[in-house]
Backbone as a ProteinNet text record, in pm:
[ID]
protein_1_A
[PRIMARY]
XXXXXXXXXXXXXXXXXXXXXXXXXXXXXXXXXXXXXXXXXXXXXXXXXXXXXXXXXXXXXXXXXXXXXXXXXXXXXXXXXXXXXXXXXXXXXXXXXXXXXXXXXXXXXXXXXXXXXXXXXXXXXXXXXXXXXXXXXXXXXXXXXXXXXXXXXXXXXXXXXXXXXXXXXXXXXXXXXXXXXXXXXXXXXXXXXX
[TERTIARY]
4174.3	4099.1	4112.6	4127.2	4163.3	4297.4	4359.2	4475.1	4484.9	4583.3	4585.9	4557.8	4464.1	4456.6	4556.3	4597.5	4695.4	4627	4625.9	4534.1	4405.9	4353.7	4215.8	4169.9	4259.5	4209.7	4216.6	4297.5	4307.5	4183.5	4160.1	4010.7	3905.2	3899.3	3784.8	3757.3	3886.1	3902.3	3854.9	3910.8	3862.1	3702.4	3634.7	3501.4	3446.9	3468.4	3414.6	3413.2	3543.9	3559	3450.5	3457.7	3345.2	3226.3	3186.9	3045.7	3026.2	3107.4	3088.6	3080.3	3156.6	3169.8	3044.9	2967	2846.2	2718.9	2732.6	2628.1	2540.4	2616.9	2539.7	2452.4	2523.2	2440.4	2324	2314.1	2229.9	2086.2	2158.6	2051.8	1948.5	1999.1	1933.4	1846.8	1879.4	1795.1	1714	1640.1	1535.2	1591.8	1729.4	1778.1	1792.6	1818.7	1847.1	1715.4	1659.5	1555.5	1426.9	1413.9	1304.3	1159.4	1182.7	1043.9	1039.9	921.3	860	789.3	842.6	791.1	680.2	566.8	469.8	435.5	391.6	368.6	227.5	162.9	10.1	20.9	-34.1	-40.4	-160.7	-255.2	-405.6	-466.2	-534.8	-548.7	-431.9	-413.9	-301.4	-250.2	-351.7	-318.4	-255.2	-241.7	-161.8	-70.2	-17.4	83	233.4	224.1	360.7	392.4	515.1	568.2	554.5	486.1	461.8	540.3	567.5	661.5	567.4	599	513.8	625.2	544.7	651.5	586	686.2	602	590.1	458	436.5	562.8	588.6	696.1	719.1	638.2	624.2	507.1	443	316.3	323.9	266.8	236.1	361.2	301	408.8	490.3	570.8	644.4	605.4	620.4	591.2	706.4	633.5	728.3	756.6	673.1	680.5	632.9	668.5	616.4	502.4	414.6	290.4	297.5	282.6	316.6	189.7	67.1	-73.6	-164	-176	-285.2	-371.3	-490.2	-571.7	-571.7	-558.6	-562.7	-704.9	-785	-917.1	-939.3	-1012.4	-1040.4	-1137.5	-1138.1	-1215.7	-1337.1	-1457.1	-1586.4	-1637.7	-1640.3	-1628.7	-1484.5	-1434.3	-1282.1	-1221	-1234.1	-1145.1	-1130	-1226.3	-1200.2	-1188.6	-1275.9	-1267.9	-1386	-1431.7	-1554.4	-1598.1	-1711	-1743.1	-1732.7	-1703.6	-1683.1	-1797.6	-1840.7	-1943.8	-1866.5	-1741.7	-1680.8	-1602.5	-1593.5	-1504.5	-1496	-1574.2	-1558.7	-1464.7	-1437.1	-1349.1	-1204.4	-1204.2	-1078.2	-991.4	-1087.2	-1012.6	-904.4	-792.2	-675.6	-613.1	-648.5	-601.8	-540.8	-522.8	-476.1	-570.5	-567.3	-680.6	-614	-689.6	-655.6	-749.1	-687.6	-764.3	-732.2	-824.3	-798.1	-774.4	-661.6	-625.5	-753.2	-771.7	-864.8	-957.8	-1020.7	-1144.6	-1086	-984	-931.9	-802.8	-727.2	-579.3	-513.1	-418.4	-354.1	-373.4	-348.5	-358.7	-500.3	-588.6	-733.5	-786.9	-730.7	-752.7	-677.2	-554.9	-479.2	-562.4	-605.9	-681.6	-812.1	-868.5	-1007.1	-985.6	-872.1	-844.4	-793.7	-717	-678.8	-795.7	-880.5	-1012.2	-1088.1	-1084.6	-1156.2	-1065.1	-961.9	-901.2	-806.5	-783.6	-652.7	-539.3	-426.7	-311	-219.8	-246.2	-191.8	-280	-236.7	-310.2	-219.7	-260.3	-182.5	-283.8	-236.4	-325.9	-269.8	-360.6	-326.7	-354.2	-280.6	-309.9	-425.7	-499.2	-634.9	-631.8	-503.3	-479.5	-452.6	-523.1	-511.3	-423	-375.6	-267.7	-122.4	-126.4	1.3	73.9	204.8	274.9	404.8	433.8	590.9	600.4	512.5	538.4	482.5	560.5	515	506.5	390.9	365.5	400.2	471.9	519.8	411.7	329	250.5	285.5	254	293.1	198.8	201.9	128	37.6	-89.5	-160.6	-183.2	-105.6	-83.9	-215.1	-292	-386.8	-366.9	-231.1	-190.6	-239.5	-301.4	-341.6	-211.1	-217.4	-147.4	-182.4	-110.5	-163.6	-36.9	-84.7	16.6	43.2	-48.7	-50.7	52.3	121.9	198.2	104.1	143.6	71.3	172.9	118.1	202.9	137.9	214.1	146.3	180.1	78.4	100.7	58.1	135.9	114.4	-37.9	-88.1	-221.4	-242.8	-155.4	-203.3	-194.7	-98.4	-107.6	-227	-264.1	-401	-514.1	-517.6	-611.2	-617.7	-492.7	-486.2	-528.8	-504	-532.2	-668.4	-740.4	-899.2	-943.8	-906.7	-976.6	-965.7	-856.2	-837.7	-939.6	-962.3	-1083.2	-1203.3	-1240.8	-1358.6	-1416.9	-1281.9	-1301.1	-1322.3	-1256	-1272.2	-1370.3	-1463.5	-1539.1	-1506.9	-1375.7	-1337.6	-1334	-1365.1	-1376	-1240.6	-1119.8	-991.6	-898.6	-734.4	-644.3	-564.7	-466.8	-392.9	-243.8	-165.4	-68.7	51.3	165.1	267	329.9	361	430.7	496.4	593.2	708.2	780.3	814.7	904.4	1028	1134.6	1269.9	1306.3	1315.6	1351	1489.6	1594.6	1701.1	1756	1638.9	1667.5	1573.2	1527	1442.6	1547.3	1558.8	1645.3	1586.3	1656.5	1633.5	1524.1	1535.6	1434.7	1271.5	1300.1	1163.6	1102.3	1201.5	1129.6	1038	913.7	799.5	753.2	772.8	724.7	612.1	526.1	411	465.9	406.8	459.7	414.5	325.3	292.7	345.3	454.7	522	663.1	725	868.7	950.3	1054.9	1144.2	1280.6
750	636.7	507.4	538.7	435.3	457	346.8	358.6	423.5	498.8	555.7	454.9	476.7	387.9	430.3	318.9	318.7	281.5	367.9	357.4	314	269	242.8	129	21.4	-83.8	-70	19.1	59	149.6	218.1	319.9	225.2	116.8	-1.6	-60.1	-86	-158.6	-72.6	59.7	173.5	195.8	200.8	206.5	85.1	-33	-171.9	-165.8	-111.8	-110.4	-14	106.5	216.2	164.3	73.6	50.8	-79.9	-161.4	-266.6	-203.3	-102.5	-51.8	11	91.9	150.9	62.1	-68.7	-160	-167.9	-179.4	-177	-51.7	50	161.1	181.1	129	140.3	54.8	-70.9	-190.4	-123.2	-31.8	3.3	115.4	185.5	292.4	288.3	380.9	371.3	342.1	364.5	352.9	210.9	133.7	-31	-101.4	-163.4	-250.2	-185.1	-83.8	30.8	-13.1	-106.7	-143.6	-290.4	-350.3	-468.9	-493.7	-629.5	-640.2	-751	-747	-877.3	-872.6	-1010.4	-1041.2	-1074.8	-1016.9	-1061.3	-1193.1	-1277.1	-1427.7	-1426.3	-1395.8	-1378	-1264.5	-1190.4	-1206.2	-1185.1	-1263.2	-1275.1	-1142	-1041.6	-916	-824	-840.9	-775.5	-847.1	-959.5	-1045	-980	-872	-777.7	-786.3	-759.8	-745.6	-601.2	-573.1	-445.5	-399.1	-287.9	-228.3	-164.8	-200.7	-106	-75.5	20	64.7	24.3	-36	-65.2	62.2	42.4	169.8	179.5	295.6	371.9	331.9	312.6	311	239.7	161.7	55.5	-41.2	-142.9	-267.1	-365	-489.7	-597.4	-630.1	-732.7	-758.8	-900.1	-954.1	-1067.5	-1181.3	-1272.7	-1377.4	-1490.9	-1496.3	-1605.1	-1538.1	-1631.4	-1590.5	-1654.3	-1612.6	-1641.6	-1657.6	-1766.8	-1837.6	-1808.5	-1800.9	-1788	-1767.1	-1631.4	-1566.8	-1486.5	-1452.8	-1362.7	-1217.6	-1130	-979.6	-942.2	-934.4	-898.4	-758.7	-672.5	-517.5	-529.4	-422.1	-404	-342.6	-362.3	-317.5	-258.3	-128.9	-32.8	2	61.9	64.7	114.3	234.6	293.7	229.5	135	38.3	116.9	229.9	297.9	275.5	146.8	100.8	-50.8	-83	-206.6	-254.6	-375.4	-401.9	-509	-506.7	-584.8	-699.4	-737.3	-844.1	-889.3	-880.7	-907.3	-1048.3	-1133.3	-1261.2	-1323.5	-1271.6	-1286.7	-1241.4	-1150.6	-1127	-1187.9	-1254.1	-1351.3	-1448.7	-1446.6	-1519	-1444.5	-1353.6	-1321.8	-1171.9	-1090.2	-963.2	-884	-764.6	-670.4	-562.2	-530.9	-403.9	-291.4	-180.8	-71.8	53.5	149	295.9	368.5	471.8	576.4	672.8	716.9	850	806.9	919.4	929.4	904.2	807.9	782.2	752.2	742.2	725.9	584.1	585	455.4	327.3	392	291.8	230.1	331.1	306.5	190.5	206.7	110.3	-26.8	-25.7	-129.1	-213.8	-159.2	-197.1	-258.6	-210	-259.1	-393.7	-388	-527.2	-639.2	-584.1	-691.6	-741	-670.5	-693.2	-788.1	-792.7	-860.6	-1005.8	-1022.2	-1150.7	-1141.1	-1010.4	-1008.6	-1026.1	-1096.6	-1100.4	-969.5	-883.7	-791.5	-706.2	-560.8	-452	-391.8	-376.7	-302.5	-165	-54.7	49.9	142.6	161.9	218.9	362.2	442.1	595.1	606.2	707	738.6	835.6	864.5	963.7	859.6	819	713.1	748.9	847	900.1	902	876.4	859.6	761.3	746.1	641.1	659	734.5	773.3	829.7	852.9	940.7	844.5	801.2	725.5	803.1	774.2	837.5	769.2	825.8	765.4	734	632.5	592	596.2	670.9	691.8	685.7	655.5	613.2	747.1	727.7	852.1	938.6	868.7	950	900.3	816	764.2	672.7	612.8	538.4	365	375	246.7	167.9	23.2	-22.4	-140.2	-196.7	-288.4	-391	-514.8	-623.4	-674.4	-639.4	-694.8	-618.3	-654.1	-572.6	-468.5	-357.9	-237.7	-204.6	-180.9	-145.1	-31.2	47	158.7	145.7	152.8	105.5	252.4	253.8	374.4	352.3	477.2	478.6	425.3	438.5	399.2	248.9	179.8	43.3	-17.1	50.8	17.6	13.7	123.8	135.5	19.6	9.4	-101.5	-252.6	-282.4	-394.5	-393.7	-305.6	-275.4	-300.6	-215.2	-203	-357.9	-436.1	-558	-664	-644.4	-741.6	-711.1	-574.4	-549.5	-579.5	-590.7	-608	-760.5	-845.6	-1000.4	-1041.2	-955	-1014.7	-1077.1	-1047.6	-1142.4	-1050.4	-1134.1	-1073.3	-1041.6	-1112.6	-1089.6	-1120.8	-1077.8	-1126.1	-1237.5	-1330.2	-1398.9	-1346	-1334.8	-1281	-1357.7	-1357.1	-1395.4	-1276.1	-1288.9	-1172.6	-1248.9	-1175.5	-1079.9	-1167.2	-1091.8	-1156.1	-1094.3	-1180.5	-1159.2	-1132.6	-991.7	-957.6	-983.8	-1005.3	-1016.7	-1177.4	-1262.9	-1399.3	-1431.3	-1337.5	-1346.4	-1285.8	-1376.4	-1357.1	-1242.4	-1159.5	-1030.2	-1039.1	-1154.7	-1170.9	-1214.9	-1266.4	-1299	-1198.1	-1075.5	-971.3	-875	-898.5	-819.3	-706.3	-595.6	-468.5	-427.2	-350.1	-275.9	-157.6	-172.1	-79.4	72.9	91.5	224.1	319.3	227.8	264.7	279.7	377.4	426.1	361.7	261.5	204.7	255.3
-715.5	-673.7	-785.8	-917	-1010	-1064.7	-1105.9	-1180	-1296.7	-1342.2	-1481	-1586.2	-1672.7	-1812	-1892.1	-1958.3	-2054.6	-2192.4	-2269	-2408.2	-2400.3	-2524.4	-2530.7	-2447.1	-2439	-2350.4	-2198	-2166.7	-2039.4	-1978.6	-2104.9	-2071.3	-2060.3	-2134.7	-2144.1	-2028.5	-1978	-1819.3	-1721.3	-1718.2	-1599.7	-1620.2	-1740.5	-1742.8	-1684	-1711.9	-1652.2	-1512.3	-1460.1	-1295.5	-1254	-1328.5	-1245	-1243.2	-1373.8	-1379.9	-1268.4	-1258.5	-1157.6	-1004.2	-975.2	-857.8	-826.3	-926.6	-927.1	-916.6	-973.1	-966.9	-838.1	-716.2	-597.7	-581.6	-607.6	-570.5	-651.7	-790.8	-876.7	-845.2	-796.2	-759.3	-634.7	-566.1	-465.8	-497.2	-601.1	-628.6	-744.2	-818.8	-914.1	-1046.1	-1045	-1193	-1235.1	-1142.6	-1181.4	-1134	-1232.8	-1188.7	-1164.6	-1212.1	-1192.5	-1264	-1359.4	-1416.3	-1393.8	-1413.6	-1415	-1540.2	-1589.2	-1727	-1725.6	-1806.8	-1826.5	-1969	-2005.5	-2149.9	-2158.4	-2242.9	-2264.4	-2363.6	-2329.7	-2420.2	-2489.3	-2433.6	-2531	-2489.7	-2562.9	-2698	-2771	-2913.6	-2988.7	-3039.7	-3064.3	-3138.2	-3054.5	-2928.2	-2822.1	-2752.4	-2818.9	-2756	-2747.7	-2662.7	-2667.8	-2510.4	-2478.8	-2358.2	-2323.5	-2194.7	-2133.7	-2019.5	-2026.8	-1905.1	-1800.7	-1688.2	-1570.2	-1455.4	-1378.6	-1257.9	-1134.8	-1035.1	-908.2	-829.7	-741.1	-635.7	-560.8	-550.5	-458.6	-326	-248.1	-119	-36	-120	-52.2	-154.1	-109.7	-176	-161.8	-229.8	-219.1	-329.2	-344.5	-440.6	-495.5	-611.2	-663	-617	-540.8	-479.7	-566.2	-670.1	-745.7	-927.6	-1005.4	-1150.7	-1170.6	-1238.2	-1284	-1450.3	-1480.5	-1627.2	-1709.7	-1675.9	-1718.1	-1605.2	-1614.6	-1521.6	-1564.8	-1519.6	-1582.3	-1539.5	-1622.5	-1615.6	-1649.1	-1527.7	-1531.4	-1507.4	-1623.5	-1592.1	-1494.2	-1393.7	-1302.2	-1346.4	-1282.3	-1309.1	-1174.4	-1169	-1240.4	-1259.7	-1375.3	-1398.1	-1310	-1219.4	-1130.6	-997.6	-964.1	-860.2	-724	-694.1	-576.5	-491	-518.2	-414.5	-464.5	-418.3	-460.3	-588.9	-625.4	-763.1	-803.7	-928.4	-956	-1027.1	-1031	-1108.9	-995.6	-862.1	-783.8	-771.5	-801.7	-785.4	-889.7	-1018.1	-1100.1	-1084.5	-1002.1	-953.8	-860.7	-797	-683.4	-741.6	-693	-724.6	-858.1	-925.2	-1062.4	-1028.5	-1133.4	-1126.1	-1200.3	-1153.9	-1184.3	-1266.3	-1382.6	-1457.1	-1410.8	-1361.6	-1318.9	-1395	-1388.7	-1425.7	-1354.3	-1354.5	-1267.5	-1257.9	-1135.2	-1115.6	-1019.4	-958.7	-869	-722.7	-675.6	-543.7	-587.7	-444.8	-451.3	-496.8	-564.6	-606.2	-478.3	-353.4	-253.6	-214.4	-236.3	-226.3	-330.7	-453.6	-558.9	-521.2	-500.5	-446.2	-344.2	-227.9	-113.4	-162.7	-259.3	-290.3	-370.2	-459.4	-510.8	-434	-337.5	-218.1	-147.2	-114.3	-41	-129.3	-268.7	-347.6	-385.1	-325	-322.8	-444.4	-527	-612.9	-561.5	-627.1	-621.2	-639.3	-699.7	-764.8	-858.2	-867.7	-947.1	-1051	-1166.4	-1228.2	-1291.5	-1253.2	-1263.7	-1394.1	-1486.8	-1602.7	-1605	-1669.4	-1658.1	-1744.7	-1689.1	-1740.8	-1874.4	-1907.3	-2014.8	-2143.7	-2227.7	-2319.2	-2411.2	-2417.2	-2505.4	-2465.2	-2340	-2258.7	-2287.4	-2378.1	-2416.5	-2359.5	-2273	-2246.9	-2093.2	-2028.5	-1903.7	-1774.3	-1702.2	-1580.1	-1459.6	-1388.3	-1271.1	-1147.4	-1059.1	-928.5	-841.9	-820.1	-731.3	-572.6	-475	-348.1	-250	-116.1	2.8	-2.1	21.2	52	172.6	261.4	409	487.7	465.5	552.5	649.2	656.6	738.8	710.1	600.9	562.6	488.6	463.5	390	316	206.8	110.2	104.1	91.4	77.1	-70.2	-148	-307.3	-369.2	-486.2	-584.4	-652.6	-656.3	-731.1	-836.9	-963.6	-1058.2	-1155.4	-1216.4	-1310.7	-1452.2	-1516.2	-1678.3	-1753.2	-1841.8	-1940.7	-1988.9	-1998.2	-2045.2	-2185.9	-2309.6	-2422.8	-2411.8	-2330.8	-2298.8	-2252.6	-2162.9	-2096.7	-2180.4	-2257.5	-2348.3	-2459.4	-2508.7	-2631	-2573.7	-2431.1	-2379.1	-2374.8	-2310.7	-2308.1	-2428.1	-2539.5	-2642.7	-2746.7	-2719.8	-2768.5	-2704.7	-2578.8	-2503.8	-2537.7	-2572.8	-2598	-2756.2	-2840.6	-2965	-2995.6	-2897.9	-2908.9	-2819.3	-2753.4	-2660	-2529.2	-2500	-2389.7	-2241.8	-2146.3	-2018.6	-1963.5	-1991.3	-1920.9	-2065.4	-2007.3	-2112.3	-2045.4	-2090.1	-2016.1	-2028.9	-1878.9	-1910.1	-1826.5	-1856.1	-1776.5	-1688.8	-1553.6	-1484.1	-1367.9	-1330.4	-1399.1	-1527.6	-1600.7	-1728.7	-1710.7	-1718.6	-1716.6	-1848.9	-1899.8	-2046.6	-2075.5	-1996.9	-2025.5	-2067.1	-2047.9	-2089.5	-2216.6	-2291.5	-2401.4	-2508.2	-2622.6	-2735.3	-2797.3	-2869.1	-2933.2	-3035	-3095.9	-3243.6	-3176.2	-3048.6	-2990.9	-2899.4	-2892.6	-2789.8	-2850.4	-2821.8	-2910.7	-2822.6	-2842.6	-2769.1	-2837.1	-2761.5	-2827.7	-2934	-3072.4	-3156.7	-3138.3	-3053.5	-3043	-2907.1	-2847.8	-2739.6	-2753.8	-2715.2	-2725.1	-2619.9	-2658.8	-2569.4	-2559.6
[MASK]
++++++++++++++++++++++++++++++++++++++++++++++++++++++++++++++++++++++++++++++++++++++++++++++++++++++++++++++++++++++++++++++++++++++++++++++++++++++++++++++++++++++++++++++++++++++++++++++++++

């Protein structure tokens, strides 16, 4: 399939060719671009770039970048029914806690309250490494807004910072192209393994 490699230079060339030929396959699967990144701009003590995973088989995609948009914690946090702060979610992104109903149900509640996206944090506040695959709940319902899964530790730290500062929401940029950020400016949460 590939021409025989001649020495170290040939081996590097063959490896590059294999990677280039594999790129279209990776782009269509979960191995390439399986994460979406967002940056908290305020409050400053959590001014980090966070990693989230999009829902597998429901929800929309981000059609534009939002440089400064509110990340509003839902009230009640699990967003399985009527929201007490739905008016603040209109045109913003909701931060929701996992549990009590399906991921799709939460996404629909946020969409019905005018939210443009939902970030669902794991309800295990010590989870700093295991992403859950958010899937359709087989009810035949749909949702059009993006739905993302966030590690529990990240969700907990964002919520804790907002409570400490007495703030009703964080200000974020989403999505963030991490390949365009210089390494010295790339700040990731110190509690999360990357």
